[in-house]
DORORO-973220 format. One line per 3 residues: number of its first residue (from 1); their letters; for each residue x, y, z of C-alpha. Coordinates in nm, 2 decimals, padded with zeros to 4 digits. Layout:
N
NUM	A	X,Y,Z  ...
This chain:
364
1	MKE	-01.47,01.06,-00.63  -01.47,01.42,-00.50  -01.45,01.69,-00.75
4	TAT	-01.12,01.87,-00.75  -01.19,02.15,-01.00  -01.19,02.40,-00.71
7	KVR	-00.90,02.44,-00.48  -00.84,02.16,-00.23  -00.90,02.29,00.12
10	VLI	-00.63,02.17,00.37  -00.59,02.19,00.75  -00.23,02.16,00.86
13	VDD	-00.17,02.01,01.20  00.19,02.03,01.34  00.33,02.15,01.67
16	SAF	00.62,02.32,01.49  00.54,02.67,01.38  00.83,02.65,01.13
19	MRC	00.70,02.33,00.98  00.35,02.48,00.96  00.48,02.78,00.77
22	LLS	00.69,02.56,00.53  00.40,02.33,00.46  00.16,02.61,00.41
25	DLL	00.39,02.79,00.16  00.46,02.46,-00.02  00.10,02.36,-00.06
28	ESS	-00.02,02.71,-00.16  00.25,02.73,-00.42  00.08,02.46,-00.62
31	GQI	-00.21,02.69,-00.72  -00.44,02.39,-00.66  -00.45,02.40,-00.28
34	TVV	-00.56,02.65,-00.02  -00.47,02.62,00.35  -00.78,02.70,00.54
37	GIA	-00.63,02.66,00.89  -00.35,02.54,01.11  -00.36,02.35,01.44
40	RNG	-00.09,02.30,01.70  -00.20,01.96,01.84  -00.46,01.69,01.81
43	IDA	-00.72,01.86,02.03  -00.70,02.17,01.82  -00.72,01.96,01.50
46	VAK	-01.04,01.78,01.61  -01.21,02.11,01.69  -01.10,02.29,01.37
49	NKR	-01.20,01.99,01.16  -01.56,02.03,01.28  -01.55,02.41,01.22
52	LVP	-01.36,02.43,00.90  -01.46,02.10,00.73  -01.14,02.07,00.52
55	DVI	-01.10,01.84,00.22  -00.77,01.70,00.36  -00.57,01.72,00.68
58	TLD	-00.20,01.68,00.71  -00.13,01.54,01.05  00.20,01.52,01.24
61	IEM	00.24,01.21,01.46  00.44,01.35,01.75  00.26,01.64,01.92
64	PEM	00.19,01.74,02.28  -00.15,01.71,02.46  -00.30,01.48,02.19
67	DGL	-00.06,01.30,01.95  -00.14,01.23,01.59  -00.25,00.87,01.63
70	SAL	-00.50,00.97,01.90  -00.62,01.26,01.69  -00.66,01.04,01.39
73	TEL	-00.88,00.80,01.59  -01.09,01.09,01.71  -01.12,01.24,01.36
76	MST	-01.23,00.92,01.20  -01.49,00.85,01.46  -01.64,01.20,01.48
79	QPV	-01.61,01.36,01.14  -01.41,01.15,00.89  -01.18,01.32,00.65
82	PVV	-00.89,01.21,00.43  -00.57,01.24,00.64  -00.21,01.24,00.52
85	MLS	00.03,01.17,00.81  00.37,01.33,00.86  00.62,01.06,00.98
88	SFT	00.98,01.06,01.08  01.22,00.82,00.89  01.28,00.60,01.20
91	QSG	01.18,00.25,01.30  00.94,00.38,01.56  00.81,00.64,01.31
94	AQE	00.75,00.36,01.05  00.56,00.15,01.31  00.34,00.45,01.40
97	TLE	00.28,00.52,01.04  00.16,00.17,00.97  -00.07,00.20,01.27
100	ALS	-00.20,00.53,01.13  -00.27,00.37,00.79  -00.45,00.09,00.98
103	RGA	-00.67,00.35,01.16  -00.78,00.51,00.84  -00.51,00.75,00.72
106	VDF	-00.49,00.77,00.34  -00.12,00.81,00.30  00.19,00.95,00.46
109	IGK	00.48,01.19,00.40  00.82,01.11,00.54  00.95,01.41,00.73
112	PDS	01.30,01.50,00.61  01.58,01.52,00.86  01.59,01.90,00.81
115	PLE	01.27,02.10,00.73  01.48,02.29,00.48  01.49,01.97,00.26
118	LQD	01.13,02.06,00.17  01.29,02.30,-00.07  01.38,02.00,-00.30
121	AEL	01.16,02.03,-00.61  01.09,01.66,-00.63  01.00,01.62,-00.27
124	RQQ	00.78,01.93,-00.29  00.59,01.79,-00.59  00.55,01.45,-00.41
127	VID	00.39,01.63,-00.11  00.15,01.83,-00.33  00.06,01.51,-00.53
130	KVL	-00.02,01.32,-00.21  -00.25,01.59,-00.08  -00.43,01.62,-00.41
133	QAA	-00.46,01.25,-00.44  -00.60,01.23,-00.09  -00.87,01.48,-00.18
136	TVE	-01.01,01.24,-00.44  -01.06,00.95,-00.18  -01.41,00.86,-00.07
139	VSK	-01.40,00.86,00.30  -01.64,00.56,00.31  -01.36,00.35,00.16
142	LAK	-01.13,00.42,00.46  -01.25,00.11,00.65  -01.28,00.08,01.03
145	PVV	-00.95,00.02,01.21  -00.80,-00.32,01.16  -00.77,-00.51,01.49
148	MPA	-00.43,-00.68,01.50  -00.46,-01.02,01.66  -00.16,-01.20,01.81
151	KAS	-00.02,-01.46,01.56  -00.08,-01.75,01.80  -00.45,-01.67,01.84
154	KET	-00.55,-01.51,01.51  -00.73,-01.82,01.38  -00.98,-01.79,01.66
157	EGK	-01.01,-01.41,01.66  -01.00,-01.33,01.29  -01.12,-01.48,00.96
160	RPL	-01.04,-01.84,00.89  -00.79,-01.86,00.61  -00.90,-02.01,00.28
163	ELP	-00.80,-02.36,00.19  -00.59,-02.33,-00.13  -00.60,-02.61,-00.39
166	RGT	-00.29,-02.83,-00.38  -00.10,-02.93,-00.68  00.12,-03.24,-00.72
169	FNE	00.41,-03.25,-00.48  00.67,-03.28,-00.76  00.59,-02.93,-00.87
172	QVR	00.84,-02.66,-00.76  00.72,-02.36,-00.57  00.43,-02.17,-00.73
175	VVA	00.43,-01.79,-00.71  00.15,-01.54,-00.65  00.26,-01.18,-00.73
178	IGT	00.09,-00.88,-00.58  00.14,-00.51,-00.66  00.00,-00.21,-00.48
181	STG	00.06,00.15,-00.38  -00.16,00.40,-00.19  -00.40,00.22,00.04
184	GPR	-00.19,-00.10,00.00  -00.10,-00.17,00.36  -00.46,-00.20,00.46
187	ALQ	-00.55,-00.40,00.15  -00.26,-00.63,00.21  -00.38,-00.69,00.57
190	EVI	-00.72,-00.79,00.44  -00.58,-01.03,00.18  -00.27,-01.18,00.34
193	SQL	-00.46,-01.26,00.67  -00.69,-01.49,00.47  -00.41,-01.69,00.30
196	PAD	-00.32,-02.03,00.44  00.01,-02.21,00.44  -00.02,-02.49,00.19
199	GQT	00.34,-02.61,00.15  00.36,-02.50,-00.21  00.28,-02.13,-00.27
202	AYL	00.50,-01.82,-00.22  00.38,-01.46,-00.25  00.60,-01.18,-00.39
205	VVQ	00.48,-00.83,-00.31  00.57,-00.49,-00.43  00.43,-00.21,-00.22
208	HMP	00.54,00.15,-00.31  00.70,00.26,00.01  01.03,00.42,00.12
211	KGF	01.32,00.23,00.27  01.26,00.13,00.63  00.88,00.14,00.61
214	TRS	00.86,-00.20,00.43  01.03,-00.37,00.72  00.76,-00.25,00.96
217	LAE	00.50,-00.35,00.71  00.64,-00.70,00.69  00.65,-00.73,01.07
220	RLD	00.29,-00.61,01.09  00.17,-00.85,00.83  00.36,-01.14,00.98
223	SLS	00.18,-01.08,01.31  -00.16,-01.16,01.16  -00.07,-01.42,00.89
226	ALT	-00.05,-01.80,00.89  00.24,-01.74,00.65  00.59,-01.61,00.73
229	VGE	00.62,-01.25,00.61  00.95,-01.07,00.57  01.14,-00.83,00.34
232	AEN	01.27,-01.01,00.03  01.64,-01.09,00.01  01.86,-01.24,-00.25
235	GLI	01.81,-01.62,-00.24  01.57,-01.91,-00.28  01.19,-01.86,-00.30
238	KPD	01.03,-02.08,-00.03  00.67,-02.18,-00.01  00.45,-02.05,00.28
241	HVY	00.64,-01.72,00.27  00.54,-01.37,00.17  00.83,-01.16,00.04
244	IAP	00.79,-00.79,00.03  01.03,-00.59,-00.19  01.24,-00.36,00.04
247	GDY	01.20,00.01,-00.01  01.45,00.15,-00.27  01.51,-00.20,-00.42
250	HLT	01.35,-00.36,-00.73  01.25,-00.73,-00.68  01.31,-00.97,-00.97
253	TQM	01.31,-01.35,-01.01  01.54,-01.59,-01.19  01.60,-01.96,-01.21
256	VDG	01.92,-02.10,-01.05  01.99,-02.47,-01.08  01.63,-02.53,-01.17
259	KAH	01.50,-02.35,-00.86  01.33,-02.01,-00.84  01.53,-01.74,-00.67
262	MQL	01.48,-01.37,-00.58  01.72,-01.10,-00.67  01.72,-00.74,-00.55
265	SQS	01.87,-00.45,-00.75  01.89,-00.07,-00.74  01.86,-00.02,-01.11
268	EPV	01.69,00.29,-01.23  01.33,00.36,-01.10  01.05,00.24,-01.34
271	NGH	00.72,00.43,-01.36  00.88,00.67,-01.10  00.91,00.39,-00.85
274	RPA	01.17,00.17,-00.69  01.05,-00.09,-00.62  00.82,-00.11,-00.92
277	VDV	00.54,-00.36,-00.98  00.62,-00.38,-01.35  00.98,-00.49,-01.28
280	LFH	00.86,-00.78,-01.07  00.58,-00.88,-01.32  00.80,-00.86,-01.62
283	SLA	01.07,-01.08,-01.46  00.81,-01.34,-01.37  00.68,-01.33,-01.73
286	TIP	01.03,-01.45,-01.85  00.99,-01.78,-01.65  00.70,-01.98,-01.79
289	GLC	00.50,-02.17,-01.53  00.65,-02.01,-01.22  00.38,-01.74,-01.15
292	KVA	00.03,-01.88,-01.13  -00.16,-01.57,-01.02  -00.09,-01.20,-01.03
295	VVL	-00.28,-00.92,-00.86  -00.30,-00.54,-00.87  -00.45,-00.37,-00.57
298	TGM	-00.53,00.00,-00.49  -00.28,00.26,-00.60  -00.22,00.58,-00.80
301	GSD	-00.08,00.56,-01.15  -00.03,00.27,-01.39  00.26,00.07,-01.25
304	GAK	00.19,-00.30,-01.30  -00.04,-00.26,-01.60  00.21,-00.36,-01.87
307	GLV	00.36,-00.64,-01.66  00.01,-00.78,-01.60  -00.06,-00.79,-01.97
310	ALK	00.27,-00.98,-02.02  00.18,-01.23,-01.75  -00.18,-01.28,-01.88
313	ANG	-00.04,-01.35,-02.23  00.17,-01.63,-02.07  -00.14,-01.79,-01.91
316	VYT	-00.11,-01.64,-01.56  -00.45,-01.58,-01.40  -00.47,-01.20,-01.34
319	IAE	-00.68,-01.01,-01.08  -00.75,-00.65,-01.01  -00.93,-00.48,-00.72
322	DAS	-01.24,-00.32,-00.84  -01.36,00.04,-00.80  -01.60,-00.04,-00.52
325	TAV	-01.32,-00.09,-00.26  -01.00,00.05,-00.41  -00.90,00.36,-00.21
328	IFG	-00.73,00.48,-00.53  -00.85,00.31,-00.85  -00.56,00.42,-01.07
331	MPK	-00.34,00.11,-01.09  -00.63,-00.14,-01.11  -00.81,00.07,-01.37
334	AAI	-00.49,00.11,-01.58  -00.45,-00.27,-01.58  -00.81,-00.33,-01.67
337	MAG	-00.79,-00.07,-01.95  -00.48,-00.23,-02.09  -00.66,-00.57,-02.12
340	GVN	-00.44,-00.74,-01.86  -00.71,-00.85,-01.61  -00.90,-01.18,-01.61
343	KAV	-01.12,-01.08,-01.32  -01.19,-00.76,-01.11  -01.33,-00.82,-00.77
346	SLQ	-01.38,-00.63,-00.44  -01.10,-00.63,-00.19  -01.29,-00.88,00.04
349	SIA	-01.30,-01.13,-00.25  -00.93,-01.11,-00.36  -00.81,-01.40,-00.15
352	EAI	-01.10,-01.62,-00.29  -01.00,-01.51,-00.64  -00.64,-01.61,-00.58
355	SLG	-00.77,-01.95,-00.47  -00.97,-01.98,-00.79  -00.66,-01.88,-01.00
358	LAG	-00.45,-02.15,-00.83  -00.72,-02.40,-00.90  -00.70,-02.32,-01.27
361	GRE	-01.00,-02.09,-01.28  -01.02,-01.88,-01.60  -01.33,-01.68,-01.55
364	N	-01.35,-01.34,-01.73
């Protein structure tokens, strides 16, 4: 990781002079960040990135002359730097944000409807934390852009999905639970694109992400997966589906008439998050035999660590992404330190480790 003992040097890129001023004042107020420059569009950003060599760039998506996505592509190909996108809370904004994360952006900040909302203390701290967090990321872990194949042709264009071991057909659906945060959308693309439809396994996913963005994430993952991917809803858990907890809703499980069901709630945030990974993991731990494998991928903080310990104690095979590939090693490290992990592997080996877990593997 980069050292952050000195102030983090940030380049702000936005076509709005008002927003540039607000962001500059906000970041400087932390005492941990210094704004070394501003840019009005993507062309200006690319030039100033080379000249100023900032630790982090905040990058607006909608700008004249060269937009944020084009600028991000140019930045990552010429002089890579951790980038935090500024995105509008709209469907098109969410789609562009997911594309930006695929192209190498570390994280994103949802632009409030009014710039004056940046006076909110909680939102201000969130922006500061995301920039500081981005400064710790090793740029080498921001992989090359993910090519999104069409669903009908992805088996010939992408990796061949693994063949998962099959259980007996009188078993009810078996669940694999996955939790992730910063860096998660790219990690999920890597993992879910490798998973096959086997007629028995369902995947429940918690990705820390605001309302609206999880829908675009589900649509994106569905386009490259052999599985059916969508936002979770109250109802039956079906095999060959990936269910992503909607932004602002916890995802839990329960048995109804002997069958596994999902339930959404807006109970209080846990570990500062809604949805929270621990909420899903703890609910699965109360239903012996339902969850077969649980996974913690890249992310800041410790969400999921306690739940993973509970699942492991119940015989669930538990996996964490290791430090070699995790964009942010916080969540996996916390789970490992808590003793909740059977095996830590690189992102590229997660799907294979899931297969091992479903086959009954218990390697340490």
